[in-house]
MIFI-606632 format. One record per atom (N, C-alpha, C): x, y, z; residue in one letter. Coordinates in steps of 0.05 Angstrom, whole numbers, plus 5000, padded with zeros to 4 digits. Layout:
N
XYZa ...
***
This chain:
368
872773718793x 870473788770x 871473678748x 868973688726x 869673558710x 868473718685x 870273548656x 869873748635x 866873588606x 866573758610x 862773768588x 863573978562x 861673668544x 862073908517x 863373858498x 864773688503x 866073478480x 866073218466x 867073098454x 865472748445x 867272768419x 868372508415x 870372418391x 868272308368x 870872408346x 869072338322x 869371998323x 868571878301x 868271738280x 870771828267x 871971608251x 873971648232x 873971268215x 875671388197x 875271108178x 879270988186x 879170778181x 881370668189x 883470838172x 886170888186x 888271048172x 889870888189x 890770648203x 892970518208x 894270558231x 892770798253x 893871028274x 891570978305x 892571058321x 890171018351x 890371358349x 890471548333x 889371778333x 887271918333x 886172008350x 882272038352x 882172388346x 879572468344x 879872848337x 877172918355x 877873118376x 875973088391x 873773418381x 871173368379x 870073538377x 868473718395x 867474018392x 864374038407x 867174278428x 865374488436x 867574518458x 867674568487x 869674468508x 870374418533x 870174568545x 867474508574x 866774628593x 867674558614x 868474748640x 868374588661x 866074568674x 865774368691x 862974378702x 863174438742x 861674468753x 860574568783x 865074678798x 864974878777x 865975108787x 864575338810x 866175308826x 863575588852x 863775928836x 861575958838x 861176258835x 862776378836x 864676608823x 867176758825x 869276638833x 869776388834x 873376378824x 874476328802x 876876498801x 878576468784x 879976118767x 877375908759x 879575718747x 878375718719x 880575668698x 879675678675x 881875348665x 880575298627x 881075058624x 883675078610x 885874958603x 887375098576x 889174778582x 890774918555x 892374608553x 892074528525x 893174338511x 893074218487x 892673958489x 889973858491x 887873648486x 889073298469x 889173178478x 889973038458x 888472718463x 886972578456x 886272338440x 886172098420x 886371908443x 888171638419x 885771398428x 885071208412x 883970998415x 886070798433x 884370588437x 884070458447x 885670188433x 885270338407x 886570018395x 886270148364x 888370098349x 888170208312x 886270078300x 886569878306x 883069718286x 879769808290x 879269758262x 877169838252x 875469608280x 872769798277x 872069638302x 868669888324x 867769808324x 864670008342x 866770138369x 865070418391x 865770338401x 868170298415x 869170388407x 872670348418x 872170578436x 873370518468x 874170708493x 876170838475x 875971088491x 878071388474x 878571478510x 881971478499x 883271678528x 883672008509x 882572048525x 884372438523x 886472528551x 888272628545x 890572738564x 890073068544x 893173178572x 892573528553x 892173698568x 889073658574x 887073888597x 889273968623x 888974258619x 890674288655x 888574498660x 889074668688x 886974678709x 888975068717x 888075298699x 890075548694x 888275698720x 888975978726x 887376108749x 888876248773x 886576358791x 888176368822x 887876168841x 885676058833x 884475848845x 884075598841x 885775528821x 886375318805x 887775138820x 889175158836x 889374988856x 887774858883x 885775048883x 883075018900x 881574678885x 882574618864x 880774408841x 882674198840x 879374018832x 882973748823x 880673768793x 882173638776x 880173668746x 880773208730x 878173268721x 876772888732x 876072888703x 878572808682x 878872838655x 876472508647x 874272608626x 872772408612x 873872178618x 871971918619x 873071658614x 870971418603x 869171568594x 866671398584x 866571498560x 868471668545x 868471688512x 869271408498x 867571398484x 867971138455x 867371278433x 868971118405x 868171318387x 867370988364x 868271058342x 868370808315x 870770798307x 872270648288x 873970638274x 872070398254x 871070558221x 870970408202x 872370228186x 872370078165x 874769878157x 874870228129x 876770108108x 877270328109x 876770288078x 875470358056x 874770258030x 877970238009x 877369967999x 879869997980x 878469867950x 879869877929x 877769867899x 879769537887x 879369517874x 879569237851x 880169367819x 881569447810x 880869517790x 883169407759x 882769407743x 885469317719x 884568947709x 881268907710x 881168587712x 880868537698x 881568377681x 881768357659x 881068007656x 879867827631x 879367587640x 880267437608x 880467177610x 881067007585x 879266947572x 878067017547x 876066897538x 876966567530x 874366387533x 874966097517x 873165977504x 874765727495x 872565577489x 870165457493x 868365387487x 865265257501x 866465057520x 866664967544x 868064747562x 865164537564x 863064707574x 860464607592x 860164687613x 862364877620x 862264997650x 861965377657x 861365437672x 860365647673x 862965827694x 865865667690x 868365817702x 869865967679x 870266237684x 872866307670x 874866327684x 876766397661x 879966627677x 879366827686x 880666867709x 880867197716x 884967157712x 884767327683x 888667347685x 888767677698x 888467857703x 889168027716x 887568217743x 888168257760x 887568377772x 888268637804x 888868837804x 890068977827x 887469117850x 889269137866x 887869187889x 889669457899x 888369607896x 889669857920x 887970087932x 889570147949x 888970327971x 889970238005x 890769967999x 892469908023x 894470128040x 893770148059x 896370328077x 898670248075x 900470308062x 903270278078x 904570058093x 905269858098x 906169638114x 904569518132x 900769628119x 899969368120x 899469048109x 897968938126x 897868618100x 896368448100x 895368738069x 893668588059x 893968398030x 892668208028x 891968067993x 888868067994x 889768017965x 886767887949x 886567607938x 884567557949x 885267177937x 882967147924x 882266837917x 880366767899x 879766997868x 882167137865x 882567297845x 882767247816x 883266917822x 883566797792x 882466647774x 879166587793x 876866577771x 874966567777x 873066637759x 870066837755x 868566627753x 865566787750x 863366497742x 862466717724x 861966547709x 860066667675x 856666627688x 855366867676x 851266777684x 850566587664x 852566467646x 852766337638x 853066127622x 853765807613x 855965577604x 855565737586x 853465817567x 853465727534x 854865977525x 855465887493x 855966117473x 855666347479x 857166587473x 856466777478x 858667097468x 856467297475x 859267507468x 858367727493x 860367817506x 859668007532x 857767907557x 858967587555x 858367507582x 858167637609x 856567687626x 857667787658x 858367527663x 860567697688x 862967517694x 861467567733x 862067457749x 862467557769x 864467417783x 864167587800x 868167487831x 867167547840x 868167307865x 867767247897x 871267257907x 872167457898x 874767507911x 873967607936x 876267497957x 875867557984x 880167727988x 879367798020x 881668028031x 882667728046x 885467748044x 885767618079x 889767708083x 889967698104x 893567858118x 892067868138x 894067998155x 892468088188x 891768308197x 892368398171x 890468738173x 888368728142x 887468478143x 885168558119x 882668668135x 881868568158x 879368678172x 879468938172x 881369078161x 880769338178x 878769598147x 879069358130x 878269388102x 875669298087x 875269428067x 872269248052x 872469388026x 871069228007x 871669267981x 868569227968x 867869247945x 865669167929x 866268937911x 865168757900x 865668517873x 865868797844x 869068677839x 868168917810x 865468907785x 864068967785x 862169077758x 862769107727x 861568977708x 862469057689x 863568877670x 865268687678x 866968547675x 864868287660x 866168307629x 864068137606x 866067907600x 866367637585x 868467447572x 866367437543x 868667297538x 866867187504x 867866857511x 865166817505x 865466397501x 864966327474x 866166147450x 867166127435x 866165837422x 864165737394x 863765417400x 865965217405x 866164957407x 867964697415x 866764667384x 869864527380x 869564397336x 868064037351x 866063947329x 865463757342x 865063647309x 866463477308x 866863237281x 865062867284x 863063017261x 861162767262x 862562617227x 862762447238x 863562177218x 861361977203x 860861957188x 860061787185x 861661437178x 860961317196x 861461097192x 861460837157x 862860767156x 864360697128x 862760267139x 860960177110x 859960017115x 859259887082x 859359627082x 859159487056x 855259357052x 855059277029x 852359097018x 852759046995x 851258796989x 851058836958x 849958876944x 849858706923x 849258966905x 847158886899x 843759136896x 842259106897x 840959036905x 841959006927x 841359026960x 839859316968x 837859316989x 836859537003x 839859637021x 839659927023x 842360147031x 841260017058x 843659897073x 843559917107x 844260107120x 841960187144x 841360367166x 845360557166x 845060857153x 847160947158x 848161087177x 850461097199x 850661237221x 853561337225x 854061437247x 856161667261x 856661597268x 860061857271x 860861647305x 861661977319x 861962117337x 861762397342x 863562317353x 865962557346x 868062667366x 868162947365x 869562947395x 868763287411x 865963407433x 865063227444x 864263297455x 865463417488x 863863627506x 865663667529x 863763417543x 865463407572x 862963347589x 861663457594x 858963127608x 856263277589x 854263347582x 855763287557x 853863337527x 854663047524x 852363017503x 852262687486x 850862857456x 850062567440x 847662547415x 845862647431x 844962777438x 842862877456x 842363187450x 844263327436x 844363567435x 845663657411x 845063437391x 845563357358x 841763357348x 841763527337x 838063437312x 839463517274x 836763527267x 835763467251x 838363367225x 840263167243x 842663037220x 841862937204x 842062917180x 841962777149x 843362577146x 843062407142x 845862167125x 844962107097x 845562197079x 845462147048x 847461987030x 847861887007x 850661797002x 849361816969x 852761856963x 851861796930x 851061626911x 848661746892x 847261446893x 849061256864x 847961066868x 849360816842x 848660596866x 849060296838x 849060166846x 850759936831x 851359936818x 854459906806x 856159916833x 858459576825x 858859476849x 862159646855x 862359666870x 864360086875x 863360166900x 864960366909x 865260506928x 863860756932x 862460876945x 860561016945x 861261256974x 859961496962x 861561706987x 859161647003x 859361727039x 856861757047x 857661967071x 854662167059x 856062407062x 853462497083x 853662587116x 852562747136x 853163027126x 850363037141x 849563387132x 847963537154x 846563787156x 845263837161x 844563847196x 846863747210x 846463817236x 845964017253x 845164027276x 845164397296x 845764157326x 847164267332x 848364297352x 849664597375x 846664637390x 848464947406x 851164897408x 852665167411x 854165127422x 857864897414x 857564817392x 858864757364x 859164867343x 862164787340x 862564897307x 862564607292x 860864447278x 861164187270x 862164207238x 863364047241x 864564017214x 863763647209x 865663517184x 863763277181x 865663167156x 865462887165x 867062717157x 866062587136x 865562467117x 864862247100x 865462047095x 864061847097x 864661517097x 863961377074x 864661127070x 864261017042x 862060777056x 861160817024x 859460517026x 860860366996x 861260107005x 861759986994x 861159736981x 859059786955x 858359566951x 858659316922x 858959156940x 860658906939x 859158676915x 859558616881x 858558446866x 857458086883x 855258166878x 853157916873x 854357646862x 854557526883x 855957266870x 854157036878x 854556726853x 853456536871x 855756406850x 856356086876x 857355786856x 857555866825x 855755946800x 855655916785x 857756196765x 857456376783x 858556626769x 859756786776x 861156696799x 863056886822x 866456806804x 867357026800x 869957066784x 872856956800x 871656956829x 873956976848x 874656606850x 873156466836x 873556266832x 875056106829x 878656026838x 880055946833x 881355606843x 882555466811x 883255226823x 886455286851x 885355076868x 886755216884x 889855066872x 890054816859x 893354806852x 893854986844x 893155176813x 893055436815x 895055696829x 893055716843x 893955856873x 896555866883x 898155616886x 899255616894x 899855556927x 901255666941x 901255706968x 899355896986x 897756076970x 896256276979x 893556156977x 891056276992x 887856206984x 887556017007x 885055977005x 882755767019x 884355447015x 884055377042x 884555037051x 882754957061x 880954777045x 878154737066x 878654397069x 877954407095x 879154127105x 875953977104x 876753657095x 874053467097x 872953617068x 872853667042x 870553777031x 871153447007x 867853496997x 865753547006x 865553457043x 863453627052x 863553567079x 860653497094x 859853187105x 857952987110x 855553187120x 853753357109x 851053387128x 850453407164x 851153127163x 851453167190x 853153067204x 856153257191x 858253207213x 856953607231x 855453777223x 855853947237x 856154177231x 859454027217x 860654437220x 862954307183x 864054607178x 866154587160x 868654767172x 870754677166x 872754797175x 874854797146x 876055117157x 877755157136x 878455407141x 881855427123x 883155767130x 884755827109x 885356117108x 886256297092x 889056387098x 890956337079x 894056447070x 894156637048x 895156877067x 895557157045x 898757127041x 899957297032x 902357417019x 903557587052x 901657687063x 902857817084x 901357787109x 902058067131x 898557967148x 896358207137x 893758057136x 892258207128x 889058137151x 887358387135x 885558357149x 882858187131x 881558007130x 880557957115x 877157797119x 875957897100x 871657937097x 871157527091x 870557427105x 870057237094x 867057167100x 866657107069x 862557077063x 861756787049x 860056697056x 860556357052x 856856427030x 856156367009x 854656426999x 852956156989x 849856166986x 849555926979x 849256026931x 847355716931x 847655776898x 846155936886x 844056136900x 843456306892x 843156616896x 846256616902x 847456786920x 847156966935x 845956766971x 845156886983x 846856927010x 847057097017x 849957007036x 848456847074x 850356747073x 848656467094x 850856527122x 853256687111x 855456787131x 857456987130x 857757087132x 860457247140x 862057417165x 864057377167x 865357447195x 868857637173x 869557687194x 873057847201x 873757807211x 875757647200x 878757607211x 880857647210x 883957717220x 885857837215x 887557567214x 888557597201x 891457437207x 894157437226x 895757227229x 898457307235x 900657407223x 902157457232x 903457657215x 905357597196x 904157367188x 905757157171x 903857067138x 901057247152x 898457097140x 897056957133x 897656787159x 895456547163x 893356657191x 890956577169x 888956557192x 889556267209x 886856287232x 885956077246x 884855937237x 883555707245x 881555577239x 879455687228x 877255737204x 874855787210x 872755657214x 870955667222x 868355497226x 865455577225x 864955377201x 862055457201x 860055187204x 858055347218x 856055107228x 855154957215x 854855047185x 852854997158x 850355037167x 849355287181x 847055437174x 847355707157x 844555657155x 844356037137x 843656257168x 843156367156x 843256717174x 841156697190x 839356497191x 836956507209x 838456177217x 839956087223x 839555847250x 839255667221x 838155577214x 836355347203x 839055177188x 839454917188x 841754797179x 841254867141x 842454837131x 842254857111x 843454557087x 841654497069x 841554337044x 843754197037x 842753977029x 845353797009x 846153916975x 848154056975x 849154366956x 851554326946x 852154516935x 854754646925x 854655066935x 856555066954x 856855266970x 859255446958x 859955696961x 861655796951x 861656026976x 865155996982x 866856057011x 868356316982x 868556607002x 868756816981x 870756957005x 873757106992x 874757167018x 875857387003x 874457667017x 876657856996x 878557987026x 881158027016x 881758027036x 884858357026x 884858477050x 886358737055x 888958737068x 892158837060x 894158757068x 894258957092x 895558857113x 894959197132x 898459367132x 899559297126x 901659537109x 900759657091x 900559467064x 900459497033x 898759597015x 895859627040x 892759567025x 892059327008x 894059146991x 893259066968x 891458896989x 889458836965x 887558666952x 888058356950x 886858226967x 886857926956x 884257796963x 884357596937x 880357666930x 881657336925x 879757096947x 880656886940x 877256736937x 877556416925x 873656366926x 875256056922x 872655896935x 872455586935x 869555546944x 869055236921x 867155026932x 867054916952x 865254886964x 865654716988x 862354546978x 862154256980x 860154156978x 859353967000x 856853937007x 855553967024x 853853637019x 854753377038x 852853207017x 851652997040x 849852807039x 848352737068x 849852457071x 851752427064x 855052237073x 856152287097x 
***
């Protein structure tokens, strides 16, 4: 005879194979009038403790009693199944580290706790140190999305929901805008002022900066004047400015330059011109400069009207000697100069002392 009227309840994973019987067990096909009853302490057991669907369940512990019990053979149910659903666990105590804008949506998670795992089970929380911001730009209370996962040999028996309500703050990065130093001659138009940038994060550049203005302290007398950048706007950045210097140099000509010194009076330092005067047909003039120390030199050549024909910056060796400097006897447009007298002017600055050195010499150009 068989048993009917019972089933096995589904359960949440609890780490063992125990199953729970529901319903009222009844005997089927007992002959009318026979004294046969179903007794015992029935026990049900899943085939495995792991979470899954339609897991076979074994039942034992039933027995037949009564005067006619020996005339019957009890057949226990063999097709009973039930499911074990994954056990919910929670992720709590999640905190993130606010950051300075870096152009990415990544954010560091500094704490997180996994609770609800049954003692003895091997379950771990992975990918729990980084989250994703809903925006990469600056802001307060920015939503953080997590992609945590469970690992370990027992992890398939558990499930969780990604934590909600996590926010982070992204503060502006520092951007430094520096006005570049430049020079001009007295009473000439100002050059175009430029700036340099320091602090852009990867992927950003000058295109994120708008409304930049560059002005300078007014004045036209020879001297140094501050170049002042201001007004720039750059989302995600706090902007700081560094001023530059416009150096206005005195207009010079062969007739009025105060730096013209007799080479003999200057002794061992100054300008040494090779083959002075030089023939216009020779195609170039050569000279060198010597200063008392290693220096950076601004070399300029002017015609009699004060027009600058040539400009170059050179560095001396550690002893103050420049290499041979060559002027091809052409003006700034590349045209050959005419016969006459020209001014070579040198403004030097010692690289260790910042001492200024001012030298001048006249170069003659002839037709011979």
